[in-house]
N, C-alpha and C positions, 0 to 999 in steps of 0.2 A: 457732867451733872445731868440727872434725869428729874423731869417733873412728874409727879405722881399724882393722879386726881383721886380723891377719896370721897366715899359716901357720907352723907351730911351727919350721920350719927357719930362719926369719928371726930368731929371739930373739938369735942371736949378734951381730946387728947393731944391736940395739935395748937393749942392756944387760938381756936376759931378758925384756923386755916383749912381750906377744902383742897388746896394744892400746895404740896410740899416738894421741896427739892433736895435731893440726895445725890452723893457721889456712888456710882455703881456702874458696873459693865455687864451684869447679868441679872436675871431676876432674882436668884438667891441672894446676891450680894445687896440687891435693892430692898429686899424684905429684911435682911439683917441691918441695913443702914436705917431703915425705917424704925426699927425697934430700939436702936442705939440712940437715934435723935429724938425719940418720942416714946419713952418707955411704957407709957400707958396703952400703946398700941400692941405690945408684946403678947397679952393674953388673947387679944382678937386674932392677931396673925397666927399664933400657935394653935388656936382652935380651928383654923382652916379659913382661907379666903380664896377667891378666885382673882386671877390676874388677867387683864386684857392689854396686849400689846398690839398697837396699829390695827385694831379692830378684831383681832384674833384671842379668843380665850385660850389661855394656856393651861393645860390639864394639871400637869406634874413635872414638867421639864424645867427646872430651875436653873439649869445650866445655859438656856437660851440667852442670847446677848440682848441688852437693850442699848439703844443709842441715844446720845442727847436729844435728838430730833424725834424720838419715839413718842407716840401718844400712848400713855400708860394709865390705866385704871385699876384700882385696887376696889373689888366688889365684894359683897356678902356671898358666901357660899351657901347655894340653896340646898336645903335639907327636906327631907320628907319622903313620904311613901305612898 
């Protein structure tokens, strides 16, 4: 199980929880598990999010492993120009 820290704007999709736990061994599995457990998160995740694992922001490698003791944050993807 992996604990995922969410930004406060996502609480409405997770019954008020800012930290949710899902079964996953990679970042991609974690994102899929989040969408399955909390379908309201799907449009947000599909639109693009950033993921930080143990202090490192992961750009696009969703095959990277996550461990049960990993510190994982789901963050808004910054856009602009």
